[in-house]
C-alpha positions as CSV (number, residue, x, y, z in Angstrom):
1,M,-99.5,0.3,10.5
2,R,-100.2,-1.4,7.2
3,L,-97.6,-4.0,7.9
4,L,-99.2,-4.8,11.3
5,S,-102.6,-5.4,9.7
6,Q,-100.9,-7.7,7.1
7,R,-99.3,-9.7,9.9
8,S,-102.6,-9.9,11.6
9,A,-104.2,-11.2,8.4
10,D,-101.4,-13.8,8.1
11,F,-102.0,-15.0,11.6
12,A,-105.7,-15.2,11.0
13,V,-105.3,-17.3,7.8
14,V,-103.0,-19.7,9.6
15,I,-105.3,-20.0,12.6
16,V,-108.4,-20.5,10.4
17,L,-106.6,-23.2,8.4
18,A,-105.5,-25.0,11.5
19,L,-109.1,-24.9,12.9
20,F,-110.5,-26.2,9.6
21,V,-108.0,-29.1,9.5
22,G,-108.7,-29.9,13.2
23,W,-112.5,-29.8,12.6
24,Y,-112.2,-32.0,9.4
25,S,-110.1,-34.6,11.3
26,W,-112.5,-34.6,14.2
27,D,-115.5,-35.0,11.9
28,A,-113.8,-37.8,9.9
29,Y,-113.0,-39.6,13.1
30,H,-116.6,-39.3,14.4
31,A,-118.1,-40.4,11.1
32,S,-116.1,-43.6,11.1
33,S,-113.1,-44.4,13.3
34,A,-112.1,-47.3,11.1
35,V,-108.5,-47.5,10.0
36,E,-109.6,-47.6,6.4
37,N,-111.3,-44.2,6.8
38,L,-108.5,-42.5,8.7
39,I,-105.4,-44.0,6.9
40,L,-105.1,-41.0,4.6
41,I,-106.8,-38.3,6.6
42,V,-104.7,-38.5,9.8
43,P,-101.2,-38.3,8.3
44,I,-102.2,-35.4,6.0
45,A,-104.0,-33.6,8.8
46,S,-101.0,-34.1,11.1
47,I,-98.6,-32.6,8.5
48,A,-100.9,-29.7,7.8
49,L,-101.2,-28.9,11.5
50,A,-97.5,-29.2,12.0
51,L,-96.9,-26.7,9.2
52,C,-99.5,-24.4,10.7
53,I,-97.7,-24.5,14.0
54,L,-94.3,-23.9,12.4
55,E,-95.6,-21.0,10.4
56,F,-97.3,-19.4,13.4
57,V,-94.1,-19.7,15.4
58,R,-92.1,-18.3,12.5
59,Q,-94.4,-15.3,12.1
60,A,-94.4,-14.7,15.9
61,M,-90.6,-14.8,16.1
62,T,-89.8,-12.8,13.0
63,K,-89.2,-9.1,13.5
64,T,-90.5,-6.9,10.8
65,V,-88.1,-4.9,8.6
66,E,-89.9,-1.7,9.6
67,Q,-89.3,-2.4,13.3
68,D,-85.6,-2.9,12.6
69,Q,-85.4,0.3,10.6
70,D,-87.2,2.3,13.3
71,T,-84.9,1.1,16.0
72,A,-81.9,1.8,13.8
73,S,-83.1,5.3,13.0
74,K,-83.8,6.1,16.7
75,G,-80.3,5.0,17.5
76,D,-78.8,7.4,14.9
77,D,-80.6,10.5,16.4
């Protein structure tokens, strides 16, 4: 159960980071949509959001070691 709560915390951190980056980008765009203002913010925000999405997918696809061990021990019985 402890591992499940750790995974939930990891998901929460990734989601909060993605929301913050999205909000910061939106706020910067609405403050000034001039290219000079967004030339640094948009590429960095895009990279950060892409990394958040990749990490979210990786965490969702990865089976935990305990789940593998549980299924292996059930098969031995």
